[in-house]
C-alpha positions in Angstrom: 0.0 0.0 0.0 1.3 3.5 -0.8 2.4 5.6 2.2 -0.4 7.8 3.6 0.1 11.5 3.2 0.4 13.6 6.4 -2.3 16.1 7.1 0.0 19.0 6.1 0.8 17.3 2.8 -2.8 16.5 2.2 -3.7 20.1 2.9 -0.9 21.4 0.6 -2.0 19.0 -2.2 -5.7 19.9 -1.8 -5.0 23.7 -1.9 -2.6 23.3 -4.8 -5.1 21.3 -6.8 -7.8 23.9 -5.9 -5.6 26.7 -7.3 -5.0 24.7 -10.4 -8.7 24.0 -10.8 -9.7 27.6 -10.3 -7.1 28.9 -12.8 -8.1 26.4 -15.4 -11.8 27.0 -14.8 -11.2 30.8 -15.0 -9.4 30.4 -18.3 -12.2 28.2 -19.7 -15.0 30.4 -18.4 -13.4 33.6 -19.9 -12.9 31.8 -23.2 -16.5 30.6 -23.4 -18.1 33.8 -22.2 -16.0 36.0 -24.5 -15.7 38.6 -21.6 -12.2 39.5 -22.8 -13.0 39.5 -26.5 -12.2 43.2 -26.7 -8.7 42.5 -25.5 -8.3 39.6 -27.9 -9.5 41.9 -30.8 -6.9 44.5 -29.7 -4.1 41.9 -29.6 -5.2 40.4 -33.0 -5.3 43.8 -34.7 -1.7 44.5 -33.5 -0.4 41.0 -34.4 -1.9 41.3 -37.8 0.8 43.9 -38.7 3.5 41.2 -38.1 2.3 39.0 -41.0 4.8 39.2 -43.9 2.1 39.5 -46.6 2.4 41.7 -49.7 -0.4 42.7 -52.1 -0.6 40.8 -55.3 0.4 42.7 -58.5 -2.4 41.2 -60.7 -5.4 42.7 -58.8 -6.9 46.1 -60.0 -9.9 47.9 -58.5 -12.1 50.0 -60.8 -13.7 52.4 -58.3 -17.0 54.2 -58.6 -15.6 57.3 -56.8 -16.8 60.9 -56.3 -15.0 61.9 -59.6 -16.9 59.3 -61.6 -20.2 60.4 -60.0 -19.6 64.0 -61.0 -18.7 63.1 -64.5 -21.2 60.3 -65.2 -24.1 61.4 -63.0 -26.0 60.4 -59.9 -26.2 56.8 -58.8 -27.6 54.4 -59.9 -26.1 54.7 -63.3 -27.7 53.5 -66.5 -26.9 49.8 -67.1 -25.3 50.9 -70.4 -22.5 52.5 -68.4 -21.8 49.2 -66.7 -21.9 47.5 -70.1 -19.4 50.0 -71.5 -17.0 49.4 -68.5 -17.2 45.6 -69.1 -16.7 46.0 -72.8 -13.7 48.3 -72.2 -12.2 45.7 -69.8 -12.8 43.0 -72.4 -10.9 45.0 -75.0 -8.0 45.6 -72.7 -7.7 41.9 -71.9 -8.8 41.6 -68.3 -8.5 38.0 -67.1 -11.7 38.1 -64.9 -14.1 40.7 -63.6 -15.8 40.7 -60.2 -18.7 43.2 -60.0 -19.3 44.1 -56.4 -22.7 45.6 -57.4 -26.2 44.4 -56.6 -28.1 44.0 -59.9 -31.3 42.4 -58.5 -33.9 44.3 -60.5 -34.4 45.0 -64.2 -34.3 48.5 -65.5 -37.9 48.8 -66.7 -37.3 52.3 -68.1 -34.3 51.2 -70.2 -34.6 47.5 -71.1 -32.0 48.0 -73.9 -29.5 49.0 -71.3 -30.1 45.6 -69.5 -29.7 43.8 -72.8 -26.4 45.7 -73.5 -25.1 44.7 -70.1 -26.1 41.0 -70.6 -24.4 41.0 -74.0 -21.2 42.6 -72.5 -21.1 40.0 -69.8 -21.6 37.2 -72.2 -19.0 38.5 -74.6 -16.5 38.7 -71.7 -17.4 35.3 -70.3 -15.5 35.9 -67.0 -17.8 38.2 -65.1 -18.9 37.3 -61.6 -21.9 38.7 -59.7 -22.7 38.8 -56.0 -25.6 37.3 -54.0 -26.7 39.1 -50.9 -28.6 37.9 -47.8 -30.9 40.6 -46.2 -34.0 41.0 -44.0 -37.1 42.4 -45.4 -37.6 44.4 -42.2 -36.4 44.4 -38.7 -36.9 41.0 -37.2 -38.5 39.9 -40.5 -37.9 37.2 -43.0 -34.5 36.6 -44.5 -34.2 36.5 -48.3 -31.4 35.8 -50.7 -31.0 38.8 -53.1 -29.8 37.3 -56.4 -28.9 39.1 -59.6 -31.7 39.6 -62.1 -32.0 36.3 -64.0 -30.6 37.5 -67.4 -27.6 38.8 -65.6 -27.2 35.6 -63.5 -27.3 33.5 -66.6 -24.8 35.6 -68.4 -22.4 35.6 -65.4 -19.6 33.1 -65.2 -20.5 32.5 -61.5 -22.3 33.8 -58.5 -21.2 34.1 -54.9 -22.2 35.9 -51.7 -20.4 39.0 -50.5 -21.5 39.2 -46.9 -18.9 40.2 -44.4 -18.9 39.4 -40.6 -18.7 42.5 -38.3 -17.5 42.0 -34.7 -19.1 43.6 -31.7 -16.9 46.8 -32.2 -18.2 47.1 -35.8 -14.9 46.2 -37.4 -14.8 43.8 -40.4 -12.2 41.1 -39.6 -13.7 37.9 -41.0 -16.0 36.2 -43.5 -17.9 32.9 -43.8 -16.8 31.2 -47.0 -20.2 29.5 -47.4 -23.6 31.1 -46.7 -27.2 30.7 -47.6 -30.8 30.5 -46.4 -31.4 27.1 -44.9 -28.2 25.7 -46.3 -24.7 27.1 -46.7 -24.9 26.8 -50.4 -23.4 30.0 -51.8 -19.6 30.2 -51.8 -18.0 33.6 -51.4 -17.7 35.3 -54.7 -13.9 35.3 -54.5 -14.0 31.5 -54.1 -16.3 31.2 -57.1 -14.0 33.3 -59.3 -10.9 31.4 -58.3 -12.5 28.0 -58.8 -14.0 28.9 -62.2 -10.7 30.4 -63.3 -8.8 27.2 -62.3 -6.8 28.8 -59.5 -8.5 27.0 -56.6 -9.7 23.5 -55.9 -13.5 22.9 -55.8 -13.1 20.7 -52.7 -11.6 23.4 -50.5 -14.9 24.6 -48.9 -17.5 22.0 -49.9 -21.1 22.9 -49.7 -22.3 19.6 -48.2 -20.1 19.7 -45.1 -22.1 20.2 -41.9 -25.7 19.8 -41.0 -28.5 21.5 -43.0 -31.0 23.8 -41.3 -34.6 23.2 -42.3 -35.8 26.7 -41.2 -35.3 30.0 -42.9 -32.1 31.0 -41.2 -28.9 32.2 -42.6 -26.6 29.1 -42.4 -22.9 29.9 -42.6 -19.9 27.7 -42.6 -16.1 28.0 -42.7 -15.4 31.1 -40.7 -12.1 32.7 -41.8 -10.2 35.8 -40.7 -8.9 38.1 -43.4 -5.2 38.8 -43.3 -5.3 42.4 -44.6 -2.0 43.3 -46.2 -2.3 46.9 -45.2 -4.8 49.8 -44.8 -7.0 51.3 -47.5 -5.6 51.8 -51.0 -3.2 48.8 -50.8 -4.2 47.6 -54.3 -4.0 49.6 -57.5 -7.2 51.6 -58.1 -8.5 53.4 -61.2 -11.5 55.6 -61.6 -14.4 54.2 -63.6 -14.7 57.4 -65.7 -11.0 57.2 -66.5 -11.5 53.7 -67.8 -14.5 54.8 -69.9 -12.6 57.8 -71.3 -9.7 55.5 -72.3 -7.3 57.2 -70.0 -5.9 54.0 -68.5 -2.9 52.2 -70.1 -3.7 48.8 -71.4 -0.9 47.1 -69.5 -2.5 48.1 -66.3 -5.5 45.9 -67.1 -4.3 43.1 -69.4 -4.3 39.6 -67.7 -5.3 41.2 -64.4 -8.3 40.3 -62.1 -10.5 43.4 -62.0 -12.8 44.2 -59.1 -15.6 46.8 -59.8 -17.2 48.4 -56.8 -18.2 51.6 -55.1 -15.5 53.6 -53.3 -17.3 56.9 -53.0 -18.2 57.9 -49.4 -21.8 57.1 -48.6 -22.3 55.1 -51.8 -21.1 51.6 -50.9 -20.2 49.6 -47.8 -17.4 51.5 -46.2 -16.2 49.5 -43.1 -13.5 49.9 -40.5 -10.7 47.2 -40.6 -7.9 46.1 -38.3 -5.4 47.9 -40.5 -7.2 51.2 -40.5 -5.7 54.1 -38.6 -7.8 56.8 -36.8 -11.1 55.5 -37.9 -10.0 55.1 -41.6 -12.6 53.1 -43.6 -12.1 50.6 -46.4 -14.5 50.0 -49.2 -16.1 46.6 -49.5 -14.6 46.0 -52.9 -11.1 46.5 -51.5 -11.9 44.1 -48.6 -12.9 41.6 -51.3 -9.5 42.2 -53.0 -7.7 41.4 -49.8 -9.9 38.2 -49.4 -9.3 37.1 -53.0 -5.5 37.6 -52.6 -5.3 35.7 -49.3 -7.6 32.9 -50.6 -5.6 32.3 -53.7 -2.3 32.2 -51.7 -3.8 30.0 -49.0 -3.2 32.8 -46.4 -6.6 32.9 -44.8 -6.5 32.7 -41.0 -8.5 29.9 -39.3 -9.8 30.1 -35.7 -8.2 27.5 -33.5 -10.9 24.9 -32.7 -12.9 25.7 -29.6 -11.8 22.5 -27.7 -8.2 23.1 -28.8 -8.3 26.7 -27.8 -9.8 25.8 -24.4 -7.2 23.1 -23.8 -4.3 25.3 -24.9 -5.5 28.3 -23.0 -5.9 26.2 -19.8 -2.4 24.6 -20.2 -0.8 28.0 -20.7 -2.6 29.4 -17.7 -1.7 26.4 -15.6 2.0 27.2 -16.1 1.8 29.9 -13.5 0.5 27.8 -10.6 2.6 24.8 -11.7 5.9 26.8 -11.8 5.3 29.2 -8.9 6.1 26.5 -6.3 9.6 26.2 -7.8 10.7 29.8 -7.7 11.5 32.2 -4.9 9.0 34.9 -4.1 11.1 37.6 -5.7 10.8 35.8 -9.0 7.1 35.3 -8.8 6.1 38.5 -10.6 8.7 38.1 -13.4 7.5 34.5 -13.8 3.9 35.5 -14.2 4.9 38.2 -16.6 6.9 35.8 -18.6 4.0 33.3 -18.8 1.7 36.1 -20.0 4.4 36.9 -22.6 4.5 33.2 -23.5 0.7 33.3 -24.2 1.2 36.2 -26.5 4.1 34.5 -28.2 2.1 31.3 -28.7 -0.7 33.3 -30.3 1.8 35.1 -32.5 3.7 31.9 -33.6 0.4 30.1 -34.4 -0.7 33.2 -36.4 2.4 33.6 -38.4 3.5 30.0 -39.0 0.2 28.1 -39.1 -2.3 30.9 -39.8 -4.3 29.9 -36.7 -5.8 32.5 -34.4 -5.6 31.6 -30.7 -7.2 34.3 -28.4 -4.6 34.7 -25.6 -6.5 37.1 -23.3 -8.3 34.4 -21.2 -5.1 32.5 -20.6 -3.2 35.7 -19.7 -5.9 36.8 -17.3 -6.1 33.4 -15.6 -2.3 33.3 -15.3 -2.4 36.8 -13.7 -5.0 35.7 -11.2 -2.9 32.7 -10.3 -0.4 35.0 -8.6 -2.6 36.3 -5.8 -4.2 32.9 -5.3 -0.9 31.2 -5.0 0.6 33.9 -2.8 -2.3 33.7 -0.4 -2.1 29.9 -0.3 1.7 29.8 0.1 1.6 32.4 2.9 -1.1 30.5 4.8 0.7 27.2 4.3 4.1 28.6 5.4 2.6 29.9 8.7 0.9 26.6 9.3 4.1 24.8 8.6 6.1 26.8 11.0 3.6 26.2 13.8 3.9 22.4 13.3 7.4 21.9 12.0 9.0 21.4 15.4 6.8 18.4 16.0 7.8 16.8 12.7 11.5 17.3 12.9 12.0 13.9 14.5 11.2 12.5 11.1 12.9 15.2 9.0 13.5 13.0 6.0 11.8 10.0 4.5 14.8 7.9 5.8 14.4 9.1 9.3 10.7 8.5 9.2 11.3 4.9 8.2 13.8 4.4 11.0 11.3 5.6 13.6 8.0 4.4 12.1 6.6 1.3 13.6 6.2 -1.8 11.4 2.8 -3.3 10.9 1.6 -6.6 12.5 1.2 -8.1 9.1 4.9 -7.4 8.3 5.9 -9.1 11.6 3.6 -12.0 10.8 5.4 -12.4 7.3 8.7 -12.6 9.1 7.5 -15.3 11.5 6.0 -17.3 8.6 8.9 -17.0 6.2 12.1 -16.9 8.2 11.7 -17.9 11.9 11.9 -21.6 12.7 8.6 -21.8 14.5 6.1 -24.7 14.5 3.1 -22.4 15.2 2.3 -18.9 16.4 -0.8 -16.9 17.3 -1.4 -13.2 18.0 -4.2 -12.5 20.5 -5.8 -9.1 21.2 -6.9 -6.3 19.0 -9.7 -6.5 16.5 -8.3 -9.2 14.2 -6.4 -12.2 15.7 -3.6 -13.6 13.5 -2.1 -17.1 13.5 0.3 -19.1 11.4 2.1 -22.5 11.2 0.6 -25.8 12.3 -2.7 -26.1 14.1 -2.0 -27.2 17.7 -4.2 -28.5 20.5 -4.6 -26.4 23.6 -1.9 -28.4 25.4 0.6 -27.6 22.6 0.6 -23.9 23.5 1.8 -24.8 27.0 4.6 -27.1 26.2 8.3 -26.5 26.9 8.8 -25.1 23.4 6.2 -22.4 23.9 7.0 -18.7 24.6 4.7 -15.8 25.4 5.4 -12.2 24.6 3.2 -9.2 25.6 3.4 -5.8 24.0 1.4 -2.7 23.0 0.5 -1.6 19.5 -1.4 1.5 18.6 -2.7 1.8 22.2 -3.9 -1.8 22.4 -2.5 -4.8 24.4 -1.4 -7.9 22.4 0.0 -11.3 23.3 2.2 -13.3 20.9 2.4 -17.0 21.5 5.2 -18.9 19.7 5.9 -22.6 19.7 9.4 -23.3 18.4 10.4 -26.4 16.5 13.4 -27.1 18.8 14.5 -25.9 22.2 17.7 -24.6 20.7 15.7 -22.4 18.4 13.9 -20.7 21.3 17.3 -19.7 22.8 18.8 -18.7 19.5 16.0 -16.6 18.0 14.3 -15.3 21.1 16.2 -12.0 20.9 15.0 -11.4 17.3 11.4 -11.9 18.3 11.8 -9.3 21.0 13.5 -7.0 18.4 10.4 -7.4 16.2 8.1 -6.5 19.1 10.2 -3.4 19.7 9.8 -2.6 16.1 6.0 -2.9 16.0 5.5 -1.0 19.2 4.1 2.4 18.3 5.1 5.6 20.1 3.0 8.6 20.7 4.5 11.7 19.0 5.9 14.3 21.3 4.0 17.6 21.3 6.5 20.5 21.3 5.7 24.1 22.4 3.9 26.4 20.0 5.2 29.8 19.3 3.1 32.5 17.8 6.0 34.9 17.0 7.3 34.3 13.5 10.9 35.1 14.3 11.0 32.5 17.0 9.6 29.9 14.6 12.3 30.7 12.0 15.2 30.6 14.5 14.3 27.3 16.1 13.5 25.7 12.7 16.9 26.8 11.3 18.8 25.2 14.1 17.0 22.0 14.1 16.9 21.6 10.4 20.6 22.2 10.0 21.4 19.4 12.5 18.9 17.0 11.0 20.0 17.8 7.4 23.7 17.3 8.2 23.0 13.9 9.9 20.8 12.7 7.1 23.1 13.9 4.3 26.2 12.3 6.0 24.4 8.9 6.2 23.0 8.9 2.7 26.1 10.3 1.0 28.4 7.8 2.8 26.4 4.8 1.8 25.6 6.0 -1.7 29.3 6.6 -2.6 30.6 3.1 -1.6 31.1 0.7 -4.5 29.2 -2.2 -2.9 25.5 -2.4 -2.8 24.0 -2.0 0.6 20.6 -2.9 1.8 19.4 -2.3 5.4 16.4 -4.1 6.8 14.7 -3.9 10.2 13.8 -6.8 12.5 10.6 -7.4 10.6 12.4 -7.6 7.3 11.3 -4.2 6.0 14.0 -2.5 3.8 14.6 0.9 5.3 17.5 1.9 3.1 19.1 0.7 -0.1 21.8 2.6 -2.1 21.7 2.9 -5.9 24.5 0.3 -6.4 22.3 -2.3 -4.7 19.4 -1.5 -7.0 21.8 -1.8 -10.0 23.2 -5.1 -8.9 19.8 -6.6 -8.0 18.2 -5.3 -11.2 15.4 -3.6 -9.2 14.0 -0.2 -9.7 15.4 2.2 -7.1 12.0 3.7 -6.4 10.5 0.3 -5.5 13.5 -0.8 -3.5 13.6 2.5 -1.5 9.9 2.9 -1.1 9.8 1.6 2.5 7.4 -1.2 1.6 9.9 -3.7 0.1 10.8 -6.7 2.2 14.2 -8.5 2.5 12.4 -11.8 2.0 11.6 -10.7 -1.5 15.2 -10.2 -2.6 15.8 -13.9 -3.0 13.8 -13.8 -6.3 16.5 -11.6 -7.8 19.4 -13.9 -6.9 20.6 -17.4 -7.9 21.8 -19.4 -4.9 23.7 -22.6 -5.5 23.5 -24.5 -2.2 20.5 -23.3 -0.2 17.3 -21.3 -0.4 16.9 -17.7 0.5 14.8 -18.2 3.6 17.3 -20.8 4.9 20.1 -18.3 4.4 18.2 -15.6 6.3 17.5 -18.1 9.1 21.2 -19.0 9.3 22.1 -15.3 9.5 19.7 -14.7 12.3 21.2 -17.7 14.2 24.9 -17.0 13.5 24.9 -13.3 13.2 26.7 -13.3 9.8 26.6 -15.2 6.5 28.9 -14.9 3.4 28.6 -16.6 0.1 28.9 -16.2 -3.7 25.8 -16.0 -5.9 24.6 -14.6 -9.2 22.0 -12.0 -10.2 19.4 -12.3 -13.0 21.8 -10.6 -15.4 24.4 -13.3 -14.8 26.9 -11.1 -12.8 28.8 -12.9 -10.0 28.2 -11.3 -6.6 29.7 -11.7 -3.2 27.0 -11.4 -0.5 27.7 -10.5 3.1 24.8 -10.5 5.6 25.5 -9.0 9.0 23.3 -8.4 12.1 23.8 -5.2 14.1 22.1 -3.5 17.0 21.2 0.2 16.5 19.9 1.0 20.0 16.3 0.8 21.1 15.1 2.6 18.0 15.3 1.3 15.3 16.6 -1.7 17.2 18.3 -4.7 15.6 19.0 -4.4 11.9 20.2 -6.6 9.1 22.8 -5.2 6.7 23.3 -6.9 3.3 26.2 -5.9 1.1 26.6 -7.0 -2.5 30.0 -6.8 -4.2 30.3 -7.4 -8.0 33.1 -9.9 -8.5 32.5 -10.5 -12.2 35.8 -9.0 -13.1 37.6 -11.3 -10.7 35.7 -14.3 -12.0 36.5 -13.2 -15.6 40.2 -12.9 -14.8 40.2 -16.4 -13.3 38.4 -17.7 -16.4 40.9 -15.8 -18.7 43.8 -17.3 -16.6 42.3 -20.8 -17.1 42.0 -20.2 -20.8 45.6 -19.0 -21.0 46.8 -22.0 -19.1 44.9 -24.3 -21.4 46.4 -22.4 -24.4 50.0 -22.6 -23.0 49.6 -26.2 -22.1 48.3 -27.2 -25.6 49.2 -24.8 -28.4 52.7 -23.9 -27.1 53.5 -27.2 -25.5 52.6 -29.3 -28.6 55.4 -28.0 -30.9 57.9 -28.4 -28.1 56.8 -32.1 -27.6 57.2 -32.6 -31.3 60.8 -31.2 -31.2 61.7 -33.5 -28.3 60.2 -36.5 -30.2 62.3 -35.6 -33.2 65.4 -35.2 -31.1 64.9 -38.6 -29.5 64.3 -40.2 -32.9 67.5 -38.5 -34.2 69.5 -40.1 -31.4 68.1 -43.6 -32.1 68.5 -43.4 -35.9 71.9 -44.7 -37.0 71.7 -42.9 -40.3 69.9 -39.7 -39.5 68.6 -37.3 -42.3 70.0 -34.1 -40.9 68.5 -31.6 -43.3 65.0 -33.1 -42.8 65.5 -33.0 -39.0 66.6 -29.4 -39.1 63.6 -28.5 -41.3 61.2 -30.0 -38.9 62.8 -28.4 -35.9 62.7 -25.0 -37.7 59.0 -25.6 -38.6 58.0 -26.2 -35.0 60.2 -23.4 -33.7 58.7 -20.9 -36.2 55.2 -22.1 -35.2 55.9 -21.5 -31.6 57.4 -18.1 -32.4 54.3 -17.2 -34.5 51.9 -18.1 -31.7 54.0 -16.2 -29.2 54.1 -13.1 -31.5 50.3 -13.3 -32.0 49.7 -13.6 -28.3 52.0 -10.7 -27.6 50.3 -8.5 -30.2 46.8 -9.3 -28.9 47.8 -8.7 -25.3 49.2 -5.3 -26.2 46.2 -4.1 -28.2 43.8 -5.4 -25.5 45.7 -3.7 -22.7 45.0 -0.2 -24.0 41.6 1.5 -24.5 42.9 3.9 -27.1 45.7 3.9 -29.7 47.7 6.7 -31.2 46.0 7.6 -34.5 47.1 9.6 -37.5 45.9 10.1 -41.1 46.7 7.0 -43.1 46.2 6.1 -46.8 44.6 2.7 -46.8 46.0 2.0 -50.3 49.6 2.1 -48.9 48.5 -0.1 -45.9 46.9 -2.8 -48.1 49.7 -2.8 -50.7 52.3 -3.2 -47.9 50.3 -6.1 -46.4 50.0 -7.8 -49.8 53.8 -7.6 -50.3 54.3 -9.3 -46.9 52.1 -12.3 -47.7 53.1 -12.6 -51.4 55.7 -15.3 -50.9 53.4 -17.3 -48.7 50.7 -17.2 -51.4 53.2 -18.2 -54.2 54.3 -21.2 -52.2 50.8 -22.5 -52.3 50.1 -21.5 -55.9 47.5 -18.9 -54.8 47.0 -15.8 -56.9 46.5 -12.5 -55.0 44.4 -10.1 -57.0 44.0 -6.5 -55.9 41.3 -4.2 -57.2 41.0 -0.5 -56.3 39.9 2.8 -57.9 42.8 5.3 -57.8 40.2 8.2 -58.1 38.6 7.3 -54.8 39.6 8.8 -51.4 40.6 6.0 -49.0 42.2 8.0 -46.2 41.4 7.0 -42.6 42.4 8.0 -39.1 44.4 5.0 -37.7 47.6 3.4 -36.6 49.7 2.2 -39.5 51.3 -0.7 -37.8 48.1 -2.1 -36.3 46.1 -1.6 -39.6 48.9 -3.3 -41.6 48.9 -6.3 -39.1 45.1 -6.4 -39.3 45.1 -6.7 -43.1 48.0 -9.2 -43.0 46.0 -11.4 -40.6 43.0 -11.4 -42.9 45.2 -12.2 -45.9 47.1 -15.0 -44.0 43.8 -16.6 -43.0 42.5 -16.4 -46.6 45.7 -18.0 -48.0 45.8 -20.6 -45.2 42.3 -21.9 -45.8 42.2 -21.6 -49.6 42.6 -24.5 -51.9 45.9 -24.7 -53.7 45.8 -23.1 -57.1 42.9 -20.9 -56.3 42.8 -17.1 -55.8 42.3 -14.5 -53.1 40.6 -11.3 -54.1 41.3 -8.0 -52.3 39.2 -4.9 -53.1 39.6 -1.5 -51.6 36.8 1.1 -52.1 35.0 4.0 -50.5 31.3 3.8 -49.7 29.0 6.1 -47.6 31.8 8.0 -45.8 33.5 4.7 -45.0 36.6 3.0 -46.4 36.0 -0.6 -47.1 38.5 -3.4 -47.5 37.2 -6.7 -48.8 39.1 -10.0 -48.6 37.5 -12.9 -50.4 38.8 -16.5 -50.7 37.5 -19.6 -52.4 38.6 -22.1 -49.7 37.1 -24.4 -47.1 34.7 -21.9 -45.6 33.3 -21.5 -42.1 30.3 -23.4 -40.7 27.4 -21.1 -40.0 27.0 -22.2 -36.3 30.6 -21.1 -35.6 30.5 -17.7 -37.3 29.0 -16.0 -34.2 32.1 -17.2 -32.1 34.6 -16.5 -34.8 36.2 -13.4 -33.2 36.4 -14.8 -29.7 39.8 -15.4 -28.0 41.4 -18.9 -28.7 38.5 -19.7 -31.0 39.1 -21.5 -34.3 36.6 -23.2 -36.7 36.9 -26.9 -37.5 36.5 -27.3 -41.3 37.7 -29.6 -44.0 41.0 -27.9 -44.0 41.5 -28.3 -40.2 43.7 -31.4 -40.7 46.4 -29.4 -42.5 46.0 -25.9 -41.0 46.8 -25.2 -37.4 46.3 -22.0 -35.5 45.9 -20.5 -32.0 42.6 -18.7 -32.7 44.1 -15.2 -31.9 44.4 -13.7 -35.4 40.8 -12.8 -35.9 40.5 -11.7 -32.3 43.3 -9.3 -33.0 41.4 -8.1 -36.1 38.2 -7.5 -34.1 40.0 -5.6 -31.3 41.9 -3.4 -33.7 38.8 -2.6 -35.7 36.9 -1.5 -32.6 39.8 0.7 -31.5 39.5 2.5 -34.8 35.7 2.9 -34.5 35.0 0.5 -37.4 33.3 -2.8 -38.0 34.2 -6.2 -39.4 31.7 -8.5 -41.1 32.0 -12.1 -42.4 30.0 -14.1 -44.9 30.9 -17.7 -45.5 29.7 -21.0 -46.8 31.4 -24.4 -46.4 33.5 -25.4 -49.4 32.6 -22.1 -51.2 34.9 -19.7 -49.4 34.7 -16.7 -47.0 34.3 -13.0 -47.4 35.6 -10.6 -44.8 34.6 -6.9 -45.1 36.4 -4.3 -43.0 34.7 -0.9 -42.6 36.6 2.2 -41.2 35.4 5.8 -41.0 36.8 7.9 -43.9 38.7 11.1 -43.3 37.7 14.1 -45.4 40.9 15.8 -46.7 
């Protein structure tokens, strides 16, 4: 069971969680209610200036301005004028025309003018007209105002032009789909771009979302408009100048032209975020900004409501989460920094992802966290100082475990698992406990029975124990009494309470310094020793374990140092050869000390020393277990054994052969002296070769690093081939060397070791090749590595042996084993030298088909 929190800790946790909840709830509430939307709008308007957007050069506005009204006449104009404008744009080669004008009724006085306008639109073929949603009267029915049907049929496409005004009357956004009962009509800029092949039809589909059966304005795909600047950001020409042919053709050709009212009081003049001092922007210019942003995929989306709530709450929670970790003097800078982080997050999302995250709720919630946290911390600090003197006896978790009483269940586990008792029973309290065999009433009064009385949590208990042997009663009686001392609970001492803050601080400082020094000395001392140390109380509860013990036992340090682990559980992590873990514990309790060798689950050899000590009345008798890793000693012994085997076999065998030849020489009346000397030379050279390989391997294994310099592997390989050329010729084996002189094969290495490495590979290839065959050597550069490949066509290596090929004194048994002898150190030398150079050696082989060794070394860029 997890340790129960103290009342102070529970209070701290409850108050901290309360502050977190209040801050998060405040952020969510402000976001949902929109109470700070005016602040968000102010922030958005200022952040909009940071967007790196520039106006497109192929957009032109034909404005119906005051000058045009004076020259042409009062509004509305005759439809013939609009036809003339479109015809003029057609002549000048405009790519498309967006008419931001409502043409919902026919001109009954001049039907020819309507016909002229229809003909002009049809001739152009790229004219787009708006649809407008309006109310017939205040609170009345909504209707869609469409262009007059001849105009609609002649237009290349229709789309709505309704803008969304915020509570402050500023036009910042638009819905890309709108309509009565269904969001059918796309925005006119979307219609234009889709029809002109500059935008996908699936970007804002009409069928997304639920339809509304009533007569309501259904709108979808809310987007914020990233205005490039204030009014007059795009090129504008006067309608009358266009009609009078005063505009150069290159200003219109291949451009998208937007026609709309720009005269004050004539059209929809609206404030925008980019306007200064109440400066207004014409609706046609707003549409130009929208068309430009839509085409370049620069429209700004609102961060989804759930995502905005979560992100805002998380940013706001940074304040109460981080305030506990800073000093009071850093609290205000921290809160200010978090508010800045909210602004920065909003700015980054806006610039990089074109997402708008309103930061004001998170900033306000983070700001409110400061007074809430300050009030909670001040109250908690005062409460802590009133009660700290009573808690100093258990300053740290370690001291609390040393003084905290063990439970009756833990004592019962020790009796069942370790103590040599036939039966035991615990009487008193609310729940009697018993263990072992069931005995008759007379069995509890025999000579092997013992009675122990004690108090636990204010109640009287009696423990009856029947030992298996009389000797056990005398041997383990002291440990039973130690367990009873351990489970006996003590009432906490109530120290005096001071109401003066200065007295609290002074007393706390003195006591805490002493307790901290004692605890730190104990923990640092045990944590720094190389052996693993575990300390358990009389009931087997582990009260301390250093990190080395957790490492050697393969147990998580948090579990081992939790205060709930038992020494009886450690046996599961060890492999004991001669006896079980509970028998070993029992022996330690009887003799006071046990020492043995064992192994952990990772296969490391350990030396275990178990010792009993008495640490006074509290905590009482303790058991100290120390674990020492003796794997290196064991490995050294195994290496010594292998070396002795090697010396006794590989080095001894040639000498025995020499002695046998000498004895034969003495007995032979007509000795063949040249043959005798050849044989003696052969065995002497073999011994010398083995000794030289052993010495080289020992030298390279004795050092962790070698002296490296820039080496040309071409020179190294050529030198190695020269050294083994005679050996290859004696066996009729051709050495073929392939390399590209254009490739860079420089490495950082040791020339002597690399040359010996390649010689070993070549010697092995020659030794195990069939006579008359060939050995191919290839040097090349690949993926920033220099590769040296040695391939033979000899006896090959069995697959089951390839994993052990580079081990010390290891040699494969093949069909060539009868005539080739070796000590198994050459390839071990190759492996060690390769690792010292940061490279890799790979082998591929099949029996009777040959072997391929591939050496890879990091290439040096010259």
